[in-house]
mmCIF file as gemmi writes it, N, C-alpha and C atoms, coordinates in Angstrom:
data_model
loop_
_atom_site.group_PDB
_atom_site.id
_atom_site.type_symbol
_atom_site.label_atom_id
_atom_site.label_alt_id
_atom_site.label_comp_id
_atom_site.label_asym_id
_atom_site.label_entity_id
_atom_site.label_seq_id
_atom_site.pdbx_PDB_ins_code
_atom_site.Cartn_x
_atom_site.Cartn_y
_atom_site.Cartn_z
_atom_site.occupancy
_atom_site.B_iso_or_equiv
_atom_site.pdbx_formal_charge
_atom_site.auth_seq_id
_atom_site.auth_asym_id
_atom_site.pdbx_PDB_model_num
ATOM 1 N N . MET Axp A 1 ? 65.738 68.563 100.154 1 0 ? 1 A 1
ATOM 2 C CA . MET Axp A 1 ? 66.348 69.215 101.125 1 0 ? 1 A 1
ATOM 3 C C . MET Axp A 1 ? 65.982 70.828 100.745 1 0 ? 1 A 1
ATOM 4 N N . ARG Axp A 2 ? 65.687 71.464 101.712 1 0 ? 2 A 1
ATOM 5 C CA . ARG Axp A 2 ? 65.279 72.818 101.654 1 0 ? 2 A 1
ATOM 6 C C . ARG Axp A 2 ? 66.238 73.875 102.054 1 0 ? 2 A 1
ATOM 7 N N . PHE Axp A 3 ? 66.573 74.98 101.229 1 0 ? 3 A 1
ATOM 8 C CA . PHE Axp A 3 ? 67.425 76.044 101.774 1 0 ? 3 A 1
ATOM 9 C C . PHE Axp A 3 ? 66.669 77.079 102.232 1 0 ? 3 A 1
ATOM 10 N N . THR Axp A 4 ? 67.42 77.899 103.271 1 0 ? 4 A 1
ATOM 11 C CA . THR Axp A 4 ? 66.558 78.981 103.575 1 0 ? 4 A 1
ATOM 12 C C . THR Axp A 4 ? 67.925 80.091 103.723 1 0 ? 4 A 1
ATOM 13 N N . TRP Axp A 5 ? 67.484 81.26 103.155 1 0 ? 5 A 1
ATOM 14 C CA . TRP Axp A 5 ? 68.278 82.46 103.141 1 0 ? 5 A 1
ATOM 15 C C . TRP Axp A 5 ? 68.407 82.982 104.653 1 0 ? 5 A 1
ATOM 16 N N . VAL Axp A 6 ? 69.369 83.189 105.11 1 0 ? 6 A 1
ATOM 17 C CA . VAL Axp A 6 ? 69.873 83.875 106.527 1 0 ? 6 A 1
ATOM 18 C C . VAL Axp A 6 ? 70.624 85.172 106.263 1 0 ? 6 A 1
ATOM 19 N N . LYS Axp A 7 ? 69.998 86.153 106.742 1 0 ? 7 A 1
ATOM 20 C CA . LYS Axp A 7 ? 70.829 87.402 106.597 1 0 ? 7 A 1
ATOM 21 C C . LYS Axp A 7 ? 72.062 87.463 107.441 1 0 ? 7 A 1
ATOM 22 N N . SER Axp A 8 ? 73.131 88.069 107.021 1 0 ? 8 A 1
ATOM 23 C CA . SER Axp A 8 ? 74.145 88.162 107.87 1 0 ? 8 A 1
ATOM 24 C C . SER Axp A 8 ? 74.117 89.131 108.899 1 0 ? 8 A 1
ATOM 25 N N . PRO Axp A 9 ? 74.733 88.88 110.171 1 0 ? 9 A 1
ATOM 26 C CA . PRO Axp A 9 ? 74.54 89.885 111.139 1 0 ? 9 A 1
ATOM 27 C C . PRO Axp A 9 ? 75.025 91.31 110.636 1 0 ? 9 A 1
ATOM 28 N N . SER Axp A 10 ? 74.22 92.246 111.179 1 0 ? 10 A 1
ATOM 29 C CA . SER Axp A 10 ? 74.573 93.598 110.992 1 0 ? 10 A 1
ATOM 30 C C . SER Axp A 10 ? 75.849 94.019 111.616 1 0 ? 10 A 1
ATOM 31 N N . ARG Axp A 11 ? 76.611 94.899 111.04 1 0 ? 11 A 1
ATOM 32 C CA . ARG Axp A 11 ? 77.813 95.455 111.62 1 0 ? 11 A 1
ATOM 33 C C . ARG Axp A 11 ? 77.7 96.633 112.551 1 0 ? 11 A 1
ATOM 34 N N . GLY Axp A 12 ? 77.186 96.373 113.794 1 0 ? 12 A 1
ATOM 35 C CA . GLY Axp A 12 ? 76.906 97.364 114.595 1 0 ? 12 A 1
ATOM 36 C C . GLY Axp A 12 ? 75.815 98.22 114.327 1 0 ? 12 A 1
ATOM 37 N N . HIS Axp A 13 ? 74.854 98.061 113.471 1 0 ? 13 A 1
ATOM 38 C CA . HIS Axp A 13 ? 73.647 98.635 112.983 1 0 ? 13 A 1
ATOM 39 C C . HIS Axp A 13 ? 72.392 98.203 113.655 1 0 ? 13 A 1
ATOM 40 N N . PRO Axp A 14 ? 71.469 98.793 113.788 1 0 ? 14 A 1
ATOM 41 C CA . PRO Axp A 14 ? 70.193 98.306 114.408 1 0 ? 14 A 1
ATOM 42 C C . PRO Axp A 14 ? 69.577 97.266 113.449 1 0 ? 14 A 1
ATOM 43 N N . PRO Axp A 15 ? 68.774 96.314 113.551 1 0 ? 15 A 1
ATOM 44 C CA . PRO Axp A 15 ? 68.134 95.481 112.624 1 0 ? 15 A 1
ATOM 45 C C . PRO Axp A 15 ? 67.291 96.224 111.742 1 0 ? 15 A 1
ATOM 46 N N . GLY Axp A 16 ? 67.502 96.016 110.512 1 0 ? 16 A 1
ATOM 47 C CA . GLY Axp A 16 ? 66.536 96.706 109.346 1 0 ? 16 A 1
ATOM 48 C C . GLY Axp A 16 ? 67.091 97.87 108.893 1 0 ? 16 A 1
ATOM 49 N N . ARG Axp A 17 ? 68.229 98.326 109.552 1 0 ? 17 A 1
ATOM 50 C CA . ARG Axp A 17 ? 68.922 99.846 109.137 1 0 ? 17 A 1
ATOM 51 C C . ARG Axp A 17 ? 70.047 99.389 108.449 1 0 ? 17 A 1
ATOM 52 N N . HIS Axp A 18 ? 70.376 100.173 107.438 1 0 ? 18 A 1
ATOM 53 C CA . HIS Axp A 18 ? 71.722 100.012 106.724 1 0 ? 18 A 1
ATOM 54 C C . HIS Axp A 18 ? 72.545 100.936 107.124 1 0 ? 18 A 1
ATOM 55 N N . PRO Axp A 19 ? 73.92 100.641 106.865 1 0 ? 19 A 1
ATOM 56 C CA . PRO Axp A 19 ? 74.944 101.833 107.378 1 0 ? 19 A 1
ATOM 57 C C . PRO Axp A 19 ? 74.841 103.019 106.442 1 0 ? 19 A 1
ATOM 58 N N . PRO Axp A 20 ? 75.232 104.017 106.955 1 0 ? 20 A 1
ATOM 59 C CA . PRO Axp A 20 ? 75.151 105.442 106.103 1 0 ? 20 A 1
ATOM 60 C C . PRO Axp A 20 ? 75.776 105.319 104.833 1 0 ? 20 A 1
ATOM 61 N N . ALA Axp A 21 ? 75.405 105.835 103.845 1 0 ? 21 A 1
ATOM 62 C CA . ALA Axp A 21 ? 75.706 105.745 102.514 1 0 ? 21 A 1
ATOM 63 C C . ALA Axp A 21 ? 77.18 106.653 102.41 1 0 ? 21 A 1
ATOM 64 N N . ARG Axp A 22 ? 78.114 106.371 101.597 1 0 ? 22 A 1
ATOM 65 C CA . ARG Axp A 22 ? 79.243 107.143 101.479 1 0 ? 22 A 1
ATOM 66 C C . ARG Axp A 22 ? 78.909 108.39 100.46 1 0 ? 22 A 1
ATOM 67 N N . PRO Axp A 23 ? 79.613 109.409 100.71 1 0 ? 23 A 1
ATOM 68 C CA . PRO Axp A 23 ? 79.291 110.404 99.724 1 0 ? 23 A 1
ATOM 69 C C . PRO Axp A 23 ? 79.866 110.151 98.484 1 0 ? 23 A 1
ATOM 70 N N . ARG Axp A 24 ? 79.311 110.397 97.328 1 0 ? 24 A 1
ATOM 71 C CA . ARG Axp A 24 ? 79.522 110.054 96.103 1 0 ? 24 A 1
ATOM 72 C C . ARG Axp A 24 ? 80.889 110.63 95.649 1 0 ? 24 A 1
ATOM 73 N N . HIS Axp A 25 ? 81.423 111.726 95.973 1 0 ? 25 A 1
ATOM 74 C CA . HIS Axp A 25 ? 82.662 111.958 95.79 1 0 ? 25 A 1
ATOM 75 C C . HIS Axp A 25 ? 83.699 111.096 96.434 1 0 ? 25 A 1
ATOM 76 N N . ALA Axp A 26 ? 83.492 110.413 97.423 1 0 ? 26 A 1
ATOM 77 C CA . ALA Axp A 26 ? 84.545 109.582 97.894 1 0 ? 26 A 1
ATOM 78 C C . ALA Axp A 26 ? 84.713 108.342 97.08 1 0 ? 26 A 1
ATOM 79 N N . VAL Axp A 27 ? 83.883 107.996 96.218 1 0 ? 27 A 1
ATOM 80 C CA . VAL Axp A 27 ? 84.027 106.797 95.411 1 0 ? 27 A 1
ATOM 81 C C . VAL Axp A 27 ? 84.525 107.226 93.969 1 0 ? 27 A 1
ATOM 82 N N . THR Axp A 28 ? 84.224 108.399 93.351 1 0 ? 28 A 1
ATOM 83 C CA . THR Axp A 28 ? 84.43 108.839 92.077 1 0 ? 28 A 1
ATOM 84 C C . THR Axp A 28 ? 85.708 109.645 91.928 1 0 ? 28 A 1
ATOM 85 N N . ARG Axp A 29 ? 86.21 110.416 93.216 1 0 ? 29 A 1
ATOM 86 C CA . ARG Axp A 29 ? 87.193 111.446 93.052 1 0 ? 29 A 1
ATOM 87 C C . ARG Axp A 29 ? 88.563 110.534 93.084 1 0 ? 29 A 1
ATOM 88 N N . PRO Axp A 30 ? 89.44 110.833 92.145 1 0 ? 30 A 1
ATOM 89 C CA . PRO Axp A 30 ? 90.691 110.195 92.243 1 0 ? 30 A 1
ATOM 90 C C . PRO Axp A 30 ? 91.492 110.685 93.63 1 0 ? 30 A 1
ATOM 91 N N . ARG Axp A 31 ? 92.478 109.836 94.111 1 0 ? 31 A 1
ATOM 92 C CA . ARG Axp A 31 ? 93.156 110.292 95.086 1 0 ? 31 A 1
ATOM 93 C C . ARG Axp A 31 ? 94.468 110.838 94.64 1 0 ? 31 A 1
ATOM 94 N N . GLY Axp A 32 ? 95.087 111.794 95.415 1 0 ? 32 A 1
ATOM 95 C CA . GLY Axp A 32 ? 96.183 112.633 95.107 1 0 ? 32 A 1
ATOM 96 C C . GLY Axp A 32 ? 95.67 114.024 94.517 1 0 ? 32 A 1
ATOM 97 N N . ARG Axp A 33 ? 96.724 114.756 94.115 1 0 ? 33 A 1
ATOM 98 C CA . ARG Axp A 33 ? 96.385 116.099 93.607 1 0 ? 33 A 1
ATOM 99 C C . ARG Axp A 33 ? 95.753 115.993 92.162 1 0 ? 33 A 1
ATOM 100 N N . MET Axp A 34 ? 94.813 116.902 91.793 1 0 ? 34 A 1
ATOM 101 C CA . MET Axp A 34 ? 94.604 117.119 90.521 1 0 ? 34 A 1
ATOM 102 C C . MET Axp A 34 ? 95.517 117.908 89.618 1 0 ? 34 A 1
ATOM 103 N N . MET Axp A 35 ? 95.983 117.593 88.491 1 0 ? 35 A 1
ATOM 104 C CA . MET Axp A 35 ? 97.072 118.354 87.938 1 0 ? 35 A 1
ATOM 105 C C . MET Axp A 35 ? 96.292 119.01 86.573 1 0 ? 35 A 1
ATOM 106 N N . PRO Axp A 36 ? 96.628 120.091 86.235 1 0 ? 36 A 1
ATOM 107 C CA . PRO Axp A 36 ? 95.95 120.641 85.158 1 0 ? 36 A 1
ATOM 108 C C . PRO Axp A 36 ? 96.532 120.125 83.853 1 0 ? 36 A 1
ATOM 109 N N . GLY Axp A 37 ? 95.387 119.978 82.902 1 0 ? 37 A 1
ATOM 110 C CA . GLY Axp A 37 ? 95.852 119.159 81.461 1 0 ? 37 A 1
ATOM 111 C C . GLY Axp A 37 ? 96.474 120.238 80.601 1 0 ? 37 A 1
ATOM 112 N N . PRO Axp A 38 ? 96.542 119.64 79.382 1 0 ? 38 A 1
ATOM 113 C CA . PRO Axp A 38 ? 97.174 120.63 78.445 1 0 ? 38 A 1
ATOM 114 C C . PRO Axp A 38 ? 96.207 121.561 77.929 1 0 ? 38 A 1
ATOM 115 N N . PRO Axp A 39 ? 96.512 122.898 77.371 1 0 ? 39 A 1
ATOM 116 C CA . PRO Axp A 39 ? 95.644 123.758 77.017 1 0 ? 39 A 1
ATOM 117 C C . PRO Axp A 39 ? 94.591 123.276 75.884 1 0 ? 39 A 1
ATOM 118 N N . GLY Axp A 40 ? 93.338 123.6 76.048 1 0 ? 40 A 1
ATOM 119 C CA . GLY Axp A 40 ? 92.495 123.043 75.17 1 0 ? 40 A 1
ATOM 120 C C . GLY Axp A 40 ? 91.956 121.577 75.426 1 0 ? 40 A 1
ATOM 121 N N . GLY Axp A 41 ? 92.478 121.048 76.327 1 0 ? 41 A 1
ATOM 122 C CA . GLY Axp A 41 ? 91.973 119.808 77.028 1 0 ? 41 A 1
ATOM 123 C C . GLY Axp A 41 ? 92.317 118.495 75.968 1 0 ? 41 A 1
ATOM 124 N N . GLY Axp A 42 ? 93.152 118.856 74.873 1 0 ? 42 A 1
ATOM 125 C CA . GLY Axp A 42 ? 93.691 117.702 74.189 1 0 ? 42 A 1
ATOM 126 C C . GLY Axp A 42 ? 94.707 116.903 74.573 1 0 ? 42 A 1
ATOM 127 N N . ARG Axp A 43 ? 95.195 115.987 73.838 1 0 ? 43 A 1
ATOM 128 C CA . ARG Axp A 43 ? 96.377 115.167 74.378 1 0 ? 43 A 1
ATOM 129 C C . ARG Axp A 43 ? 97.467 115.959 74.267 1 0 ? 43 A 1
ATOM 130 N N . LEU Axp A 44 ? 98.575 115.565 75.085 1 0 ? 44 A 1
ATOM 131 C CA . LEU Axp A 44 ? 99.966 116.119 74.967 1 0 ? 44 A 1
ATOM 132 C C . LEU Axp A 44 ? 100.469 115.978 73.623 1 0 ? 44 A 1
ATOM 133 N N . ALA Axp A 45 ? 101.05 116.87 72.93 1 0 ? 45 A 1
ATOM 134 C CA . ALA Axp A 45 ? 101.667 116.786 71.586 1 0 ? 45 A 1
ATOM 135 C C . ALA Axp A 45 ? 103.182 116.139 71.863 1 0 ? 45 A 1
ATOM 136 N N . ASN Axp A 46 ? 104.1 116.756 72.82 1 0 ? 46 A 1
ATOM 137 C CA . ASN Axp A 46 ? 105.315 116.228 73.158 1 0 ? 46 A 1
ATOM 138 C C . ASN Axp A 46 ? 105.544 115.247 73.982 1 0 ? 46 A 1
ATOM 139 N N . VAL Axp A 47 ? 105.659 114.033 73.68 1 0 ? 47 A 1
ATOM 140 C CA . VAL Axp A 47 ? 105.831 113.06 74.711 1 0 ? 47 A 1
ATOM 141 C C . VAL Axp A 47 ? 107.39 112.684 74.75 1 0 ? 47 A 1
ATOM 142 N N . SER Axp A 48 ? 107.984 112.655 75.821 1 0 ? 48 A 1
ATOM 143 C CA . SER Axp A 48 ? 109.249 112.294 75.991 1 0 ? 48 A 1
ATOM 144 C C . SER Axp A 48 ? 109.483 110.989 75.883 1 0 ? 48 A 1
ATOM 145 N N . ARG Axp A 49 ? 110.628 110.587 75.171 1 0 ? 49 A 1
ATOM 146 C CA . ARG Axp A 49 ? 110.997 109.066 74.877 1 0 ? 49 A 1
ATOM 147 C C . ARG Axp A 49 ? 111.8 108.773 76.03 1 0 ? 49 A 1
ATOM 148 N N . MET Axp A 50 ? 111.842 107.312 76.375 1 0 ? 50 A 1
ATOM 149 C CA . MET Axp A 50 ? 112.589 106.658 77.142 1 0 ? 50 A 1
ATOM 150 C C . MET Axp A 50 ? 114.15 106.756 76.73 1 0 ? 50 A 1
ATOM 151 N N . THR Axp A 51 ? 114.922 107.095 77.589 1 0 ? 51 A 1
ATOM 152 C CA . THR Axp A 51 ? 116.27 107.009 77.239 1 0 ? 51 A 1
ATOM 153 C C . THR Axp A 51 ? 116.855 105.55 76.947 1 0 ? 51 A 1
ATOM 154 N N . LYS Axp A 52 ? 117.478 105.382 75.749 1 0 ? 52 A 1
ATOM 155 C CA . LYS Axp A 52 ? 118.048 104.062 75.736 1 0 ? 52 A 1
ATOM 156 C C . LYS Axp A 52 ? 119.459 104.183 76.038 1 0 ? 52 A 1
ATOM 157 N N . TRP Axp A 53 ? 120.072 103.094 76.673 1 0 ? 53 A 1
ATOM 158 C CA . TRP Axp A 53 ? 121.303 103.133 77.205 1 0 ? 53 A 1
ATOM 159 C C . TRP Axp A 53 ? 122.106 101.979 76.622 1 0 ? 53 A 1
ATOM 160 N N . GLU Axp A 54 ? 123.634 102.16 76.554 1 0 ? 54 A 1
ATOM 161 C CA . GLU Axp A 54 ? 124.547 101.072 76.3 1 0 ? 54 A 1
ATOM 162 C C . GLU Axp A 54 ? 125.219 100.799 77.602 1 0 ? 54 A 1
ATOM 163 N N . TYR Axp A 55 ? 125.611 99.65 77.626 1 0 ? 55 A 1
ATOM 164 C CA . TYR Axp A 55 ? 126.365 99.126 78.786 1 0 ? 55 A 1
ATOM 165 C C . TYR Axp A 55 ? 127.56 98.576 78.72 1 0 ? 55 A 1
ATOM 166 N N . SER Axp A 56 ? 128.491 98.608 79.408 1 0 ? 56 A 1
ATOM 167 C CA . SER Axp A 56 ? 129.801 98.08 79.477 1 0 ? 56 A 1
ATOM 168 C C . SER Axp A 56 ? 130.344 97.401 80.714 1 0 ? 56 A 1
ATOM 169 N N . THR Axp A 57 ? 130.992 96.22 80.723 1 0 ? 57 A 1
ATOM 170 C CA . THR Axp A 57 ? 131.724 95.69 81.864 1 0 ? 57 A 1
ATOM 171 C C . THR Axp A 57 ? 133.139 96.046 81.781 1 0 ? 57 A 1
ATOM 172 N N . VAL Axp A 58 ? 133.86 96.352 82.768 1 0 ? 58 A 1
ATOM 173 C CA . VAL Axp A 58 ? 135.148 96.789 82.832 1 0 ? 58 A 1
ATOM 174 C C . VAL Axp A 58 ? 135.736 96.069 84.056 1 0 ? 58 A 1
ATOM 175 N N . PRO Axp A 59 ? 136.938 95.338 83.917 1 0 ? 59 A 1
ATOM 176 C CA . PRO Axp A 59 ? 137.684 94.817 84.984 1 0 ? 59 A 1
ATOM 177 C C . PRO Axp A 59 ? 138.39 96.01 85.694 1 0 ? 59 A 1
ATOM 178 N N . LEU Axp A 60 ? 138.378 95.769 86.987 1 0 ? 60 A 1
ATOM 179 C CA . LEU Axp A 60 ? 139.07 97.032 87.743 1 0 ? 60 A 1
ATOM 180 C C . LEU Axp A 60 ? 140.231 96.463 88.472 1 0 ? 60 A 1
ATOM 181 N N . LEU Axp A 61 ? 141.459 97.05 88.46 1 0 ? 61 A 1
ATOM 182 C CA . LEU Axp A 61 ? 142.487 96.776 89.087 1 0 ? 61 A 1
ATOM 183 C C . LEU Axp A 61 ? 142.498 97.439 90.49 1 0 ? 61 A 1
ATOM 184 N N . VAL Axp A 62 ? 142.61 96.844 91.612 1 0 ? 62 A 1
ATOM 185 C CA . VAL Axp A 62 ? 142.495 97.325 92.868 1 0 ? 62 A 1
ATOM 186 C C . VAL Axp A 62 ? 143.375 98.717 93.123 1 0 ? 62 A 1
ATOM 187 N N . HIS Axp A 63 ? 144.633 98.534 92.636 1 0 ? 63 A 1
ATOM 188 C CA . HIS Axp A 63 ? 145.536 99.758 92.802 1 0 ? 63 A 1
ATOM 189 C C . HIS Axp A 63 ? 145.283 100.818 91.947 1 0 ? 63 A 1
ATOM 190 N N . ALA Axp A 64 ? 144.468 100.744 90.815 1 0 ? 64 A 1
ATOM 191 C CA . ALA Axp A 64 ? 144.037 101.61 89.959 1 0 ? 64 A 1
ATOM 192 C C . ALA Axp A 64 ? 142.638 101.884 89.707 1 0 ? 64 A 1
ATOM 193 N N . THR Axp A 65 ? 141.786 101.644 90.587 1 0 ? 65 A 1
ATOM 194 C CA . THR Axp A 65 ? 140.507 101.846 90.375 1 0 ? 65 A 1
ATOM 195 C C . THR Axp A 65 ? 139.797 103.109 90.029 1 0 ? 65 A 1
ATOM 196 N N . LYS Axp A 66 ? 140.308 104.204 90.872 1 0 ? 66 A 1
ATOM 197 C CA . LYS Axp A 66 ? 140.115 105.594 90.711 1 0 ? 66 A 1
ATOM 198 C C . LYS Axp A 66 ? 140.32 105.998 89.199 1 0 ? 66 A 1
ATOM 199 N N . GLN Axp A 67 ? 141.489 105.824 88.88 1 0 ? 67 A 1
ATOM 200 C CA . GLN Axp A 67 ? 141.97 106.246 87.46 1 0 ? 67 A 1
ATOM 201 C C . GLN Axp A 67 ? 141.427 105.536 86.325 1 0 ? 67 A 1
ATOM 202 N N . ILE Axp A 68 ? 140.949 104.38 86.583 1 0 ? 68 A 1
ATOM 203 C CA . ILE Axp A 68 ? 140.254 103.545 85.495 1 0 ? 68 A 1
ATOM 204 C C . ILE Axp A 68 ? 138.697 104.13 85.248 1 0 ? 68 A 1
ATOM 205 N N . LEU Axp A 69 ? 138.049 104.344 86.543 1 0 ? 69 A 1
ATOM 206 C CA . LEU Axp A 69 ? 136.785 104.905 86.554 1 0 ? 69 A 1
ATOM 207 C C . LEU Axp A 69 ? 136.683 106.479 86.046 1 0 ? 69 A 1
ATOM 208 N N . ASP Axp A 70 ? 137.874 107.191 86.419 1 0 ? 70 A 1
ATOM 209 C CA . ASP Axp A 70 ? 137.776 108.48 85.789 1 0 ? 70 A 1
ATOM 210 C C . ASP Axp A 70 ? 137.863 108.589 84.302 1 0 ? 70 A 1
ATOM 211 N N . ASN Axp A 71 ? 138.843 107.63 83.723 1 0 ? 71 A 1
ATOM 212 C CA . ASN Axp A 71 ? 138.932 107.672 82.35 1 0 ? 71 A 1
ATOM 213 C C . ASN Axp A 71 ? 137.429 107.309 81.636 1 0 ? 71 A 1
ATOM 214 N N . TRP Axp A 72 ? 136.765 106.474 82.148 1 0 ? 72 A 1
ATOM 215 C CA . TRP Axp A 72 ? 135.571 106 81.465 1 0 ? 72 A 1
ATOM 216 C C . TRP Axp A 72 ? 134.582 107.062 81.83 1 0 ? 72 A 1
ATOM 217 N N . GLY Axp A 73 ? 134.508 107.718 82.843 1 0 ? 73 A 1
ATOM 218 C CA . GLY Axp A 73 ? 133.741 108.873 82.997 1 0 ? 73 A 1
ATOM 219 C C . GLY Axp A 73 ? 133.953 110.054 82.322 1 0 ? 73 A 1
ATOM 220 N N . GLN Axp A 74 ? 135.22 110.324 81.731 1 0 ? 74 A 1
ATOM 221 C CA . GLN Axp A 74 ? 135.578 111.372 80.923 1 0 ? 74 A 1
ATOM 222 C C . GLN Axp A 74 ? 134.919 111.059 79.54 1 0 ? 74 A 1
ATOM 223 N N . ASP Axp A 75 ? 134.76 109.692 79.419 1 0 ? 75 A 1
ATOM 224 C CA . ASP Axp A 75 ? 134.203 109.379 78.06 1 0 ? 75 A 1
ATOM 225 C C . ASP Axp A 75 ? 132.482 109.33 78.095 1 0 ? 75 A 1
ATOM 226 N N . GLY Axp A 76 ? 132.045 109.667 79.159 1 0 ? 76 A 1
ATOM 227 C CA . GLY Axp A 76 ? 130.393 110.035 79.279 1 0 ? 76 A 1
ATOM 228 C C . GLY Axp A 76 ? 129.771 108.604 80.129 1 0 ? 76 A 1
ATOM 229 N N . TRP Axp A 77 ? 130.685 107.808 80.509 1 0 ? 77 A 1
ATOM 230 C CA . TRP Axp A 77 ? 130.153 106.487 81.175 1 0 ? 77 A 1
ATOM 231 C C . TRP Axp A 77 ? 129.798 106.753 82.567 1 0 ? 77 A 1
ATOM 232 N N . GLU Axp A 78 ? 128.668 106.132 83.084 1 0 ? 78 A 1
ATOM 233 C CA . GLU Axp A 78 ? 128.14 106.296 84.508 1 0 ? 78 A 1
ATOM 234 C C . GLU Axp A 78 ? 128.206 105.103 85.076 1 0 ? 78 A 1
ATOM 235 N N . LEU Axp A 79 ? 128.851 105.11 86.507 1 0 ? 79 A 1
ATOM 236 C CA . LEU Axp A 79 ? 129.22 103.812 87.107 1 0 ? 79 A 1
ATOM 237 C C . LEU Axp A 79 ? 127.809 103.302 87.712 1 0 ? 79 A 1
ATOM 238 N N . VAL Axp A 80 ? 127.563 102.035 87.314 1 0 ? 80 A 1
ATOM 239 C CA . VAL Axp A 80 ? 126.02 101.573 87.941 1 0 ? 80 A 1
ATOM 240 C C . VAL Axp A 80 ? 126.384 100.589 89.197 1 0 ? 80 A 1
ATOM 241 N N . GLN Axp A 81 ? 127.513 99.813 88.995 1 0 ? 81 A 1
ATOM 242 C CA . GLN Axp A 81 ? 127.765 98.689 90.368 1 0 ? 81 A 1
ATOM 243 C C . GLN Axp A 81 ? 129.105 98.328 90.215 1 0 ? 81 A 1
ATOM 244 N N . VAL Axp A 82 ? 129.598 97.997 91.047 1 0 ? 82 A 1
ATOM 245 C CA . VAL Axp A 82 ? 130.979 97.157 91.347 1 0 ? 82 A 1
ATOM 246 C C . VAL Axp A 82 ? 130.782 95.901 92.075 1 0 ? 82 A 1
ATOM 247 N N . VAL Axp A 83 ? 131.175 94.844 91.445 1 0 ? 83 A 1
ATOM 248 C CA . VAL Axp A 83 ? 131.021 93.387 91.936 1 0 ? 83 A 1
ATOM 249 C C . VAL Axp A 83 ? 132.456 92.8 92.114 1 0 ? 83 A 1
ATOM 250 N N . PRO Axp A 84 ? 132.43 91.782 92.916 1 0 ? 84 A 1
ATOM 251 C CA . PRO Axp A 84 ? 133.796 91.017 92.99 1 0 ? 84 A 1
ATOM 252 C C . PRO Axp A 84 ? 133.92 90.275 91.587 1 0 ? 84 A 1
ATOM 253 N N . GLY Axp A 85 ? 135.266 90.189 91.252 1 0 ? 85 A 1
ATOM 254 C CA . GLY Axp A 85 ? 135.526 89.599 90.102 1 0 ? 85 A 1
ATOM 255 C C . GLY Axp A 85 ? 135.862 88.29 90.273 1 0 ? 85 A 1
ATOM 256 N N . PRO Axp A 86 ? 136.551 87.637 89.065 1 0 ? 86 A 1
ATOM 257 C CA . PRO Axp A 86 ? 136.945 86.109 89.291 1 0 ? 86 A 1
ATOM 258 C C . PRO Axp A 86 ? 137.994 85.746 90.196 1 0 ? 86 A 1
ATOM 259 N N . ASN Axp A 87 ? 138.724 86.723 90.63 1 0 ? 87 A 1
ATOM 260 C CA . ASN Axp A 87 ? 139.612 86.448 91.86 1 0 ? 87 A 1
ATOM 261 C C . ASN Axp A 87 ? 139.603 87.535 92.854 1 0 ? 87 A 1
ATOM 262 N N . PRO Axp A 88 ? 140.028 87.307 93.913 1 0 ? 88 A 1
ATOM 263 C CA . PRO Axp A 88 ? 139.908 88.29 95.06 1 0 ? 88 A 1
ATOM 264 C C . PRO Axp A 88 ? 140.592 89.641 94.969 1 0 ? 88 A 1
ATOM 265 N N . GLU Axp A 89 ? 141.487 89.655 94.125 1 0 ? 89 A 1
ATOM 266 C CA . GLU Axp A 89 ? 142.15 91.133 93.658 1 0 ? 89 A 1
ATOM 267 C C . GLU Axp A 89 ? 141.671 91.697 92.815 1 0 ? 89 A 1
ATOM 268 N N . GLN Axp A 90 ? 140.594 91.251 91.92 1 0 ? 90 A 1
ATOM 269 C CA . GLN Axp A 90 ? 139.879 91.689 90.854 1 0 ? 90 A 1
ATOM 270 C C . GLN Axp A 90 ? 138.472 92.195 91.199 1 0 ? 90 A 1
ATOM 271 N N . LEU Axp A 91 ? 138.086 93.448 90.498 1 0 ? 91 A 1
ATOM 272 C CA . LEU Axp A 91 ? 136.735 93.806 90.612 1 0 ? 91 A 1
ATOM 273 C C . LEU Axp A 91 ? 136.097 94.037 89.232 1 0 ? 91 A 1
ATOM 274 N N . VAL Axp A 92 ? 134.848 94.036 88.985 1 0 ? 92 A 1
ATOM 275 C CA . VAL Axp A 92 ? 134.272 94.282 87.906 1 0 ? 92 A 1
ATOM 276 C C . VAL Axp A 92 ? 133.217 95.397 88.061 1 0 ? 92 A 1
ATOM 277 N N . ALA Axp A 93 ? 133.396 96.548 86.935 1 0 ? 93 A 1
ATOM 278 C CA . ALA Axp A 93 ? 132.631 97.59 86.922 1 0 ? 93 A 1
ATOM 279 C C . ALA Axp A 93 ? 131.527 97.424 86.02 1 0 ? 93 A 1
ATOM 280 N N . TYR Axp A 94 ? 130.269 97.859 86.403 1 0 ? 94 A 1
ATOM 281 C CA . TYR Axp A 94 ? 129.193 97.882 85.219 1 0 ? 94 A 1
ATOM 282 C C . TYR Axp A 94 ? 128.869 99.359 85.052 1 0 ? 94 A 1
ATOM 283 N N . LEU Axp A 95 ? 128.935 99.768 83.786 1 0 ? 95 A 1
ATOM 284 C CA . LEU Axp A 95 ? 128.913 101.153 83.333 1 0 ? 95 A 1
ATOM 285 C C . LEU Axp A 95 ? 127.659 101.433 82.357 1 0 ? 95 A 1
ATOM 286 N N . LYS Axp A 96 ? 127.303 102.405 82.328 1 0 ? 96 A 1
ATOM 287 C CA . LYS Axp A 96 ? 126.149 102.845 81.292 1 0 ? 96 A 1
ATOM 288 C C . LYS Axp A 96 ? 126.275 104.216 80.849 1 0 ? 96 A 1
ATOM 289 N N . ARG Axp A 97 ? 125.952 104.527 79.504 1 0 ? 97 A 1
ATOM 290 C CA . ARG Axp A 97 ? 125.831 105.889 78.947 1 0 ? 97 A 1
ATOM 291 C C . ARG Axp A 97 ? 124.564 105.825 77.908 1 0 ? 97 A 1
ATOM 292 N N . PRO Axp A 98 ? 124.071 107.008 77.94 1 0 ? 98 A 1
ATOM 293 C CA . PRO Axp A 98 ? 122.971 107.257 76.941 1 0 ? 98 A 1
ATOM 294 C C . PRO Axp A 98 ? 123.453 106.733 75.372 1 0 ? 98 A 1
ATOM 295 N N . LYS Axp A 99 ? 122.489 106.173 74.772 1 0 ? 99 A 1
ATOM 296 C CA . LYS Axp A 99 ? 123.077 105.815 73.244 1 0 ? 99 A 1
ATOM 297 C C . LYS Axp A 99 ? 122.926 107.133 72.652 1 0 ? 99 A 1
ATOM 298 N N . GLU Axp A 100 ? 123.904 107.258 71.533 1 0 ? 100 A 1
ATOM 299 C CA . GLU Axp A 100 ? 123.705 108.427 70.708 1 0 ? 100 A 1
ATOM 300 C C . GLU Axp A 100 ? 122.924 108.006 69.408 1 0 ? 100 A 1
């Protein structure tokens, strides 16, 4: 059995002609804004660390939800989410604050 190579059909270009080449910068230039680097071109010396969090779950009573959340907020806790609790009259709050 003998195989023959067949050229794929041109994409709107005359036979024997190649599509126009892309400018070089379109391939090598990064997208988005160029941001200035650190002075001297070295690496950044001060790299911020990711915040580490501690979490707590708190049962909320429907008749005292605001008071409970205010008390936790005064201690530096931030509300993340409130979900239904084990019964219809109770909610559970998920709170977080940065670890000290």
